[in-house]
TORPA-4810 file (N, C-alpha, C, O; in nm, 3 decimals):
<nodes>
NODE_1_-0.235_-1.665_-2.303_-0.177_-1.594_-2.176_-0.186_-1.409_-2.226_-0.153_-1.341_-2.323_M
NODE_2_-0.257_-1.387_-2.077_-0.319_-1.289_-2.034_-0.227_-1.199_-1.967_-0.186_-1.223_-1.853_K
NODE_3_-0.187_-1.081_-2.044_-0.110_-0.996_-2.050_-0.108_-0.887_-1.930_-0.169_-0.780_-1.932_V
NODE_4_-0.013_-0.941_-1.813_-0.073_-0.869_-1.682_-0.033_-0.712_-1.678_0.036_-0.629_-1.737_P
NODE_5_-0.123_-0.725_-1.566_-0.217_-0.551_-1.573_-0.044_-0.429_-1.461_0.008_-0.467_-1.355_V
NODE_6_-0.024_-0.359_-1.502_0.067_-0.269_-1.408_-0.042_-0.202_-1.291_-0.155_-0.155_-1.305_V
NODE_7_0.030_-0.217_-1.189_-0.067_-0.148_-1.134_-0.073_0.029_-1.156_-0.004_0.109_-1.220_P
NODE_8_-0.186_0.040_-1.074_-0.201_0.222_-1.140_-0.144_0.294_-0.938_-0.144_0.238_-0.828_V
NODE_9_-0.119_0.389_-0.968_0.028_0.466_-0.773_-0.091_0.592_-0.834_-0.107_0.637_-0.948_V
NODE_10_-0.178_0.628_-0.675_-0.154_0.772_-0.691_-0.083_0.822_-0.589_-0.090_0.790_-0.471_L
NODE_11_0.005_0.926_-0.655_0.118_1.033_-0.608_0.049_1.146_-0.572_-0.001_1.215_-0.661_V
NODE_12_0.029_1.196_-0.383_-0.009_1.377_-0.379_0.083_1.347_-0.281_0.160_1.270_-0.225_V
NODE_13_0.016_1.484_-0.299_0.065_1.561_-0.135_-0.038_1.577_-0.109_-0.117_1.563_-0.202_A
NODE_14_-0.100_1.616_0.041_-0.206_1.650_0.083_-0.255_1.722_0.190_-0.241_1.649_0.289_V
NODE_15_-0.301_1.816_0.219_-0.285_1.892_0.360_-0.371_1.830_0.429_-0.439_1.743_0.375_A
NODE_16_-0.385_1.861_0.556_-0.478_1.808_0.646_-0.648_1.843_0.665_-0.749_1.798_0.720_R
NODE_17_-0.615_1.923_0.605_-0.736_1.945_0.509_-0.850_1.933_0.391_-0.961_1.979_0.365_N
NODE_18_-0.758_1.848_0.337_-0.764_1.752_0.207_-0.746_1.858_0.113_-0.756_1.817_-0.002_G
NODE_19_-0.722_1.981_0.123_-0.594_2.052_0.006_-0.508_2.010_-0.042_-0.402_1.998_0.019_V
NODE_20_-0.523_1.966_-0.187_-0.427_1.957_-0.299_-0.373_2.040_-0.398_-0.310_1.983_-0.487_I
NODE_21_-0.384_2.161_-0.403_-0.377_2.321_-0.462_-0.478_2.373_-0.454_-0.591_2.335_-0.426_G
NODE_22_-0.392_2.554_-0.508_-0.436_2.651_-0.484_-0.383_2.713_-0.626_-0.270_2.706_-0.675_A
NODE_23_-0.527_2.792_-0.688_-0.492_2.826_-0.819_-0.410_2.824_-0.884_-0.328_2.909_-0.918_D
NODE_24_-0.433_2.652_-0.923_-0.358_2.588_-1.012_-0.180_2.643_-0.984_-0.089_2.699_-1.046_N
NODE_25_-0.210_2.584_-0.846_-0.017_2.549_-0.820_-0.055_2.507_-0.677_-0.165_2.482_-0.627_G
NODE_26_0.081_2.506_-0.622_0.074_2.397_-0.471_0.076_2.491_-0.358_0.164_2.577_-0.357_L
NODE_27_0.009_2.487_-0.284_-0.019_2.604_-0.167_0.154_2.608_-0.091_0.197_2.712_-0.042_P
NODE_28_0.200_2.536_-0.092_0.339_2.513_0.016_0.422_2.491_-0.100_0.392_2.487_-0.219_W
NODE_29_0.563_2.474_-0.021_0.699_2.448_-0.071_0.769_2.345_-0.005_0.830_2.354_0.102_R
NODE_30_0.752_2.221_-0.095_0.866_2.131_0.014_0.937_2.040_-0.071_0.890_1.934_-0.115_L
NODE_31_1.030_2.078_-0.088_1.178_2.025_-0.137_1.165_1.836_-0.112_1.165_1.750_-0.200_S
NODE_32_1.158_1.823_-0.005_1.182_1.694_0.003_1.033_1.621_-0.047_1.040_1.506_-0.091_S
NODE_33_0.899_1.689_-0.041_0.791_1.579_-0.141_0.867_1.585_-0.282_0.881_1.476_-0.338_D
NODE_34_0.916_1.696_-0.345_0.923_1.701_-0.483_1.008_1.574_-0.532_0.984_1.504_-0.630_L
NODE_35_1.172_1.553_-0.387_1.236_1.470_-0.448_1.208_1.302_-0.401_1.276_1.208_-0.441_K
NODE_36_1.078_1.290_-0.299_1.017_1.172_-0.347_0.945_1.170_-0.478_0.970_1.067_-0.540_R
NODE_37_0.864_1.251_-0.539_0.803_1.236_-0.609_0.838_1.246_-0.754_0.754_1.200_-0.832_F
NODE_38_0.943_1.296_-0.802_1.069_1.193_-0.872_1.066_1.111_-0.856_0.999_1.052_-0.941_K
NODE_39_1.118_1.026_-0.755_1.192_0.946_-0.732_1.060_0.770_-0.725_1.074_0.647_-0.726_A
NODE_40_0.941_0.874_-0.716_0.846_0.702_-0.741_0.758_0.754_-0.913_0.652_0.699_-0.941_L
NODE_41_0.798_0.824_-0.977_0.773_0.839_-1.161_0.860_0.843_-1.197_0.851_0.823_-1.318_T
NODE_42_0.957_0.858_-1.169_1.096_0.848_-1.279_1.087_0.707_-1.371_1.077_0.606_-1.301_M
NODE_43_1.089_0.685_-1.504_1.053_0.578_-1.543_0.939_0.477_-1.592_0.933_0.370_-1.653_G
NODE_44_0.819_0.600_-1.513_0.661_0.540_-1.578_0.601_0.645_-1.666_0.650_0.739_-1.727_Q
NODE_45_0.458_0.590_-1.651_0.407_0.655_-1.722_0.317_0.751_-1.683_0.206_0.698_-1.669_P
NODE_46_0.315_0.883_-1.655_0.244_0.950_-1.574_0.075_0.989_-1.631_0.029_1.016_-1.742_I
NODE_47_0.036_0.980_-1.542_-0.141_1.085_-1.578_-0.174_1.176_-1.531_-0.120_1.184_-1.421_I
NODE_48_-0.247_1.271_-1.556_-0.246_1.384_-1.523_-0.320_1.467_-1.595_-0.278_1.470_-1.710_M
NODE_49_-0.474_1.581_-1.565_-0.615_1.662_-1.575_-0.490_1.780_-1.674_-0.368_1.798_-1.664_G
NODE_50_-0.568_1.823_-1.739_-0.500_1.943_-1.833_-0.500_2.023_-1.761_-0.418_2.100_-1.810_R
NODE_51_-0.542_2.079_-1.647_-0.474_2.173_-1.538_-0.322_2.140_-1.512_-0.215_2.172_-1.565_K
NODE_52_-0.359_2.067_-1.414_-0.229_2.031_-1.335_-0.097_1.986_-1.480_0.023_1.981_-1.452_T
NODE_53_-0.126_1.970_-1.560_0.007_1.938_-1.676_0.001_2.130_-1.697_0.117_2.171_-1.698_F
NODE_54_-0.086_2.229_-1.711_-0.058_2.354_-1.752_-0.014_2.416_-1.623_0.002_2.538_-1.617_Q
NODE_55_0.009_2.325_-1.499_0.031_2.429_-1.419_0.199_2.353_-1.379_0.257_2.386_-1.276_S
NODE_56_0.252_2.265_-1.462_0.334_2.214_-1.471_0.466_2.279_-1.561_0.582_2.305_-1.531_I
NODE_57_0.384_2.290_-1.690_0.375_2.384_-1.812_0.499_2.255_-1.897_0.548_2.312_-1.995_G
NODE_58_0.534_2.165_-1.889_0.620_2.125_-1.973_0.661_1.942_-1.924_0.688_1.925_-1.805_K
NODE_59_0.663_1.845_-1.998_0.649_1.723_-1.994_0.796_1.687_-1.902_0.913_1.710_-1.936_P
NODE_60_0.751_1.629_-1.788_0.891_1.592_-1.678_0.978_1.504_-1.734_0.921_1.419_-1.801_L
NODE_61_1.046_1.498_-1.731_1.179_1.432_-1.816_1.195_1.323_-1.759_1.206_1.325_-1.637_P
NODE_62_1.205_1.154_-1.855_1.233_1.010_-1.809_1.095_0.978_-1.787_1.072_0.862_-1.751_G
NODE_63_0.984_1.069_-1.805_0.877_0.963_-1.801_0.760_1.014_-1.950_0.763_1.102_-2.036_R
NODE_64_0.684_0.918_-1.921_0.578_0.935_-2.041_0.447_1.031_-1.999_0.397_1.010_-1.888_E
NODE_65_0.414_1.091_-2.047_0.304_1.233_-2.019_0.192_1.217_-2.082_0.192_1.238_-2.204_T
NODE_66_0.073_1.179_-2.018_-0.065_1.165_-2.048_-0.117_1.211_-2.006_-0.126_1.201_-1.883_I
NODE_67_-0.208_1.316_-2.097_-0.276_1.431_-2.052_-0.417_1.400_-2.091_-0.442_1.373_-2.209_V
NODE_68_-0.555_1.403_-1.956_-0.684_1.330_-1.970_-0.718_1.515_-1.991_-0.695_1.609_-1.915_V
NODE_69_-0.782_1.511_-2.128_-0.889_1.676_-2.134_-1.010_1.630_-2.251_-1.000_1.552_-2.346_T
NODE_70_-1.139_1.721_-2.197_-1.251_1.714_-2.243_-1.211_1.704_-2.480_-1.264_1.643_-2.573_R
NODE_71_-1.082_1.814_-2.467_-1.105_1.846_-2.587_-0.971_1.772_-2.654_-0.854_1.809_-2.640_N
NODE_72_-1.023_1.652_-2.736_-0.979_1.582_-2.870_-0.838_1.576_-2.915_-0.741_1.504_-2.937_A
NODE_73_-0.904_1.743_-2.915_-0.778_1.845_-3.015_-0.664_1.930_-2.948_-0.596_2.029_-2.972_Y
NODE_74_-0.673_1.884_-2.900_-0.589_1.989_-2.777_-0.479_1.950_-2.836_-0.480_1.836_-2.883_A
NODE_75_-0.348_2.039_-2.851_-0.206_1.968_-2.899_-0.115_2.030_-2.748_-0.117_2.151_-2.724_D
NODE_76_-0.029_1.921_-2.643_0.049_1.988_-2.599_0.182_2.003_-2.611_0.264_2.004_-2.519_F
NODE_77_0.199_2.013_-2.719_0.324_1.992_-2.803_0.383_1.817_-2.769_0.339_1.735_-2.689_G
NODE_78_0.507_1.806_-2.873_0.533_1.668_-2.873_0.575_1.610_-2.748_0.632_1.661_-2.652_P
NODE_79_0.516_1.435_-2.777_0.578_1.376_-2.651_0.468_1.364_-2.593_0.470_1.261_-2.526_G
NODE_80_0.354_1.427_-2.585_0.264_1.480_-2.485_0.109_1.367_-2.533_0.049_1.392_-2.638_I
NODE_81_0.064_1.251_-2.441_-0.039_1.163_-2.529_-0.156_1.201_-2.484_-0.190_1.161_-2.373_H
NODE_82_-0.241_1.286_-2.559_-0.376_1.321_-2.508_-0.481_1.220_-2.561_-0.483_1.158_-2.668_V
NODE_83_-0.583_1.220_-2.438_-0.647_1.089_-2.378_-0.755_1.229_-2.369_-0.734_1.349_-2.353_T
NODE_84_-0.902_1.133_-2.392_-1.027_1.250_-2.356_-1.074_1.176_-2.225_-1.174_1.237_-2.187_T
NODE_85_-1.046_1.067_-2.135_-1.130_0.999_-2.039_-0.995_0.929_-1.971_-0.885_0.941_-2.024_S
NODE_86_-1.009_0.879_-1.885_-0.965_0.882_-1.794_-0.932_0.655_-1.854_-0.840_0.583_-1.895_L
NODE_87_-1.035_0.648_-1.827_-1.019_0.488_-1.886_-0.889_0.483_-2.012_-0.793_0.406_-2.017_D
NODE_88_-0.922_0.583_-2.098_-0.853_0.624_-2.235_-0.654_0.591_-2.179_-0.552_0.535_-2.219_E
NODE_89_-0.703_0.669_-2.074_-0.539_0.703_-2.011_-0.437_0.572_-1.953_-0.321_0.535_-1.969_A
NODE_90_-0.556_0.530_-1.879_-0.505_0.431_-1.810_-0.459_0.291_-1.911_-0.367_0.214_-1.883_L
NODE_91_-0.556_0.281_-2.043_-0.539_0.156_-2.081_-0.408_0.246_-2.195_-0.355_0.164_-2.271_D
NODE_92_-0.369_0.347_-2.209_-0.256_0.405_-2.307_-0.122_0.379_-2.159_-0.005_0.346_-2.179_R
NODE_93_-0.172_0.400_-2.045_-0.076_0.417_-1.990_0.010_0.228_-1.894_0.106_0.216_-1.818_G
NODE_94_-0.103_0.105_-1.961_-0.051_-0.001_-1.998_0.030_-0.069_-2.091_0.106_-0.162_-2.065_Q
NODE_95_0.001_-0.001_-2.237_0.111_0.015_-2.278_0.227_0.053_-2.266_0.342_0.011_-2.284_V
NODE_96_0.151_0.181_-2.214_0.348_0.287_-2.230_0.416_0.191_-2.084_0.536_0.171_-2.064_L
NODE_97_0.347_0.163_-2.032_0.442_0.073_-1.849_0.470_-0.030_-1.914_0.567_-0.073_-1.852_A
NODE_98_0.444_-0.123_-2.022_0.511_-0.239_-2.051_0.591_-0.207_-2.180_0.630_-0.307_-2.240_R
NODE_99_0.624_-0.086_-2.234_0.723_-0.075_-2.367_0.816_-0.019_-2.277_0.932_-0.051_-2.298_E
NODE_100_0.787_0.084_-2.147_0.909_0.117_-2.111_0.942_-0.012_-1.992_1.036_0.032_-1.925_M
NODE_101_0.914_-0.111_-1.956_0.905_-0.177_-1.836_0.900_-0.127_-1.701_0.973_-0.144_-1.603_R
NODE_102_0.779_-0.051_-1.721_0.758_0.049_-1.562_0.712_-0.039_-1.474_0.661_-0.139_-1.523_A
NODE_103_0.716_-0.029_-1.332_0.647_-0.138_-1.230_0.524_-0.062_-1.209_0.437_-0.117_-1.142_K
NODE_104_0.505_0.041_-1.248_0.375_0.094_-1.216_0.304_0.240_-1.289_0.386_0.330_-1.309_S
NODE_105_0.183_0.265_-1.322_0.154_0.398_-1.387_0.108_0.466_-1.227_0.036_0.424_-1.136_I
NODE_106_0.200_0.612_-1.250_0.158_0.715_-1.171_0.055_0.836_-1.210_0.068_0.926_-1.293_A
NODE_107_-0.032_0.812_-1.137_-0.117_0.915_-1.147_-0.141_1.069_-1.047_-0.169_1.092_-0.929_V
NODE_108_-0.116_1.138_-1.147_-0.036_1.277_-1.039_-0.151_1.435_-1.030_-0.099_1.543_-1.002_I
NODE_109_-0.239_1.430_-1.046_-0.324_1.467_-1.060_-0.427_1.533_-1.151_-0.426_1.483_-1.263_G
NODE_110_-0.496_1.608_-1.138_-0.582_1.745_-0.984_-0.687_1.675_-0.947_-0.707_1.569_-1.007_G
NODE_111_-0.784_1.720_-0.835_-0.862_1.627_-0.781_-0.955_1.611_-0.837_-1.040_1.572_-0.757_G
NODE_112_-1.001_1.619_-0.955_-1.120_1.524_-1.084_-1.025_1.384_-1.081_-1.050_1.267_-1.051_E
NODE_113_-0.943_1.432_-1.113_-0.864_1.247_-1.209_-0.852_1.184_-1.066_-0.912_1.081_-1.036_I
NODE_114_-0.764_1.257_-0.973_-0.744_1.151_-0.834_-0.846_1.099_-0.839_-0.833_0.982_-0.877_Y
NODE_115_-1.031_1.150_-0.804_-1.161_1.119_-0.804_-1.183_1.033_-0.895_-1.231_0.924_-0.865_A
NODE_116_-1.162_1.056_-0.984_-1.198_0.921_-1.050_-1.111_0.796_-1.091_-1.146_0.688_-1.138_Q
NODE_117_-0.979_0.845_-1.057_-0.848_0.693_-0.999_-0.850_0.643_-0.918_-0.830_0.523_-0.933_A
NODE_118_-0.876_0.699_-0.751_-0.963_0.627_-0.672_-1.016_0.462_-0.724_-0.940_0.367_-0.705_M
NODE_119_-1.104_0.450_-0.767_-1.145_0.306_-0.811_-1.058_0.259_-0.884_-1.098_0.156_-0.938_A
NODE_120_-0.927_0.296_-0.920_-0.854_0.188_-0.985_-0.703_0.181_-0.954_-0.624_0.121_-1.027_Y
NODE_121_-0.665_0.253_-0.827_-0.552_0.191_-0.793_-0.528_0.121_-0.742_-0.613_0.045_-0.696_A
NODE_122_-0.431_0.108_-0.725_-0.345_-0.053_-0.644_-0.289_0.025_-0.484_-0.293_-0.045_-0.383_D
NODE_123_-0.242_0.164_-0.474_-0.149_0.185_-0.356_-0.165_0.351_-0.362_-0.255_0.385_-0.440_R
NODE_124_-0.126_0.415_-0.324_-0.119_0.542_-0.242_0.018_0.590_-0.202_0.089_0.551_-0.110_L
NODE_125_0.030_0.643_-0.254_0.148_0.741_-0.212_0.128_0.883_-0.173_0.097_0.963_-0.262_E
NODE_126_0.141_0.923_-0.056_0.114_1.028_-0.005_0.162_1.068_0.088_0.180_1.006_0.193_M
NODE_127_0.203_1.220_0.057_0.248_1.288_0.158_0.142_1.361_0.224_0.055_1.420_0.160_T
NODE_128_0.147_1.359_0.363_0.049_1.457_0.431_0.134_1.562_0.487_0.236_1.533_0.549_E
NODE_129_0.104_1.666_0.471_0.146_1.796_0.485_0.064_1.876_0.594_-0.055_1.903_0.582_V
NODE_130_0.171_1.925_0.741_0.133_1.914_0.838_0.078_2.140_0.855_0.113_2.231_0.930_D
NODE_131_-0.021_2.127_0.732_-0.056_2.268_0.738_-0.231_2.215_0.712_-0.281_2.103_0.705_A
NODE_132_-0.273_2.311_0.706_-0.486_2.317_0.645_-0.444_2.478_0.555_-0.462_2.574_0.629_S
NODE_133_-0.397_2.515_0.419_-0.420_2.582_0.344_-0.572_2.604_0.308_-0.665_2.525_0.306_P
NODE_134_-0.564_2.748_0.277_-0.670_2.755_0.142_-0.653_2.722_0.039_-0.545_2.753_-0.012_V
NODE_135_-0.756_2.638_-0.045_-0.728_2.624_-0.191_-0.801_2.539_-0.255_-0.808_2.426_-0.206_G
NODE_136_-0.864_2.564_-0.359_-0.938_2.586_-0.490_-0.920_2.375_-0.502_-1.022_2.325_-0.549_D
NODE_137_-0.831_2.292_-0.473_-0.869_2.169_-0.575_-0.825_2.085_-0.445_-0.722_2.119_-0.386_A
NODE_138_-0.928_1.939_-0.381_-0.866_1.881_-0.277_-0.903_1.701_-0.331_-0.991_1.656_-0.404_R
NODE_139_-0.788_1.632_-0.254_-0.827_1.487_-0.232_-0.919_1.453_-0.199_-0.967_1.505_-0.098_F
NODE_140_-0.983_1.359_-0.262_-1.068_1.242_-0.226_-1.072_1.208_-0.093_-0.975_1.250_-0.030_P
NODE_141_-1.151_1.145_-0.030_-1.178_1.103_0.129_-1.105_0.946_0.086_-1.091_0.889_-0.022_A
NODE_142_-1.070_0.913_0.217_-0.946_0.773_0.176_-1.042_0.655_0.251_-1.017_0.624_0.367_V
NODE_143_-1.133_0.602_0.189_-1.212_0.473_0.287_-1.115_0.382_0.396_-1.021_0.310_0.362_D
NODE_144_-1.145_0.394_0.482_-1.036_0.272_0.548_-1.085_0.143_0.533_-1.012_0.044_0.541_E
NODE_145_-1.231_0.138_0.506_-1.282_-0.017_0.463_-1.167_-0.071_0.334_-1.107_-0.178_0.319_T
NODE_146_-1.172_0.052_0.256_-1.054_-0.026_0.108_-0.910_-0.031_0.149_-0.844_-0.134_0.133_I
NODE_147_-0.850_0.100_0.211_-0.710_0.080_0.196_-0.643_0.083_0.331_-0.677_0.139_0.435_W
NODE_148_-0.535_0.005_0.301_-0.490_-0.069_0.449_-0.299_0.053_0.442_-0.211_0.057_0.357_R
NODE_149_-0.315_0.127_0.577_-0.174_0.173_0.559_-0.049_0.060_0.598_-0.059_-0.048_0.658_E
NODE_150_0.052_0.116_0.550_0.186_-0.011_0.510_0.282_0.082_0.541_0.381_0.018_0.578_V
NODE_151_0.308_0.229_0.547_0.411_0.271_0.613_0.394_0.452_0.653_0.341_0.514_0.561_S
NODE_152_0.418_0.505_0.730_0.424_0.619_0.823_0.551_0.628_0.831_0.615_0.530_0.867_R
NODE_153_0.614_0.746_0.799_0.747_0.811_0.812_0.729_0.941_0.798_0.729_1.011_0.696_E
NODE_154_0.703_0.981_0.974_0.727_1.152_0.978_0.864_1.227_0.936_0.969_1.173_0.903_P
NODE_155_0.842_1.339_0.943_0.998_1.437_0.885_0.930_1.561_0.902_0.821_1.608_0.870_H
NODE_156_1.062_1.608_0.982_1.022_1.787_1.011_1.082_1.851_0.896_1.158_1.780_0.831_S
NODE_157_1.060_1.979_0.855_1.012_2.031_0.770_1.190_2.075_0.766_1.253_2.103_0.868_A
NODE_158_1.234_2.074_0.663_1.430_2.044_0.626_1.423_2.230_0.603_1.337_2.309_0.641_G
NODE_159_1.524_2.250_0.542_1.579_2.380_0.510_1.479_2.466_0.344_1.472_2.583_0.306_E
NODE_160_1.445_2.389_0.311_1.362_2.409_0.157_1.243_2.387_0.168_1.187_2.371_0.059_K
NODE_161_1.133_2.373_0.323_1.013_2.294_0.295_0.949_2.410_0.436_0.982_2.457_0.545_D
NODE_162_0.852_2.408_0.349_0.764_2.556_0.449_0.679_2.409_0.561_0.636_2.460_0.664_D
NODE_163_0.667_2.340_0.558_0.599_2.196_0.686_0.611_2.062_0.706_0.608_1.977_0.617_H
NODE_164_0.625_2.041_0.831_0.654_1.900_0.852_0.572_1.840_0.734_0.492_1.906_0.667_A
NODE_165_0.612_1.659_0.709_0.551_1.634_0.660_0.555_1.497_0.678_0.645_1.464_0.755_F
NODE_166_0.466_1.373_0.620_0.466_1.261_0.679_0.457_1.195_0.558_0.353_1.227_0.500_T
NODE_167_0.537_1.100_0.484_0.514_1.027_0.352_0.440_0.865_0.414_0.481_0.769_0.479_F
NODE_168_0.353_0.893_0.370_0.272_0.742_0.346_0.201_0.701_0.284_0.114_0.768_0.228_V
NODE_169_0.218_0.539_0.271_0.178_0.441_0.212_0.080_0.342_0.251_0.078_0.285_0.360_T
NODE_170_-0.037_0.317_0.116_-0.151_0.279_0.147_-0.132_0.163_0.030_-0.056_0.165_-0.067_L
NODE_171_-0.230_0.055_0.074_-0.239_-0.071_-0.069_-0.403_-0.088_-0.030_-0.468_-0.060_0.071_T
NODE_172_-0.428_-0.134_-0.130_-0.609_-0.109_-0.108_-0.602_-0.291_-0.051_-0.506_-0.364_-0.075_R
NODE_173_-0.741_-0.336_0.035_-0.714_-0.452_0.136_-0.745_-0.534_0.015_-0.743_-0.657_0.021_R
</nodes>
């Protein structure tokens, strides 16, 4: 019997100009997006690059953290799964997801990891930020021949949000 594959979901907040980060941080404050991020990733393995992990600074509670780095001997602390390639991270994510009975594996950044993971993703959970900030990390272009929008939910900026935003879900065609 073949073991079922757990879907891979890219979770990202992206500005109109494709920017997702600046100086190893987020170029905006969006409390509403952070709540959605938590809901989408809780109880799942999360895959991220070294810079993203360092910008967060600690493992996120309720999730298994997998960090992709070129340094096979990197030590990010207890409970962090270190991998040296996205393929290795996805394999580890599959094992962890089955152990956790997770519905998906979340890829959470940064730009290089998103670009590599796009080919493996089953779904994109995007927060389109109504801004065009300066930044040094970008999300790859979304090919509309590959991705189909299945939901779109616009929101005005809340009390703790710098900008208006839209939650968008895309699935692979």
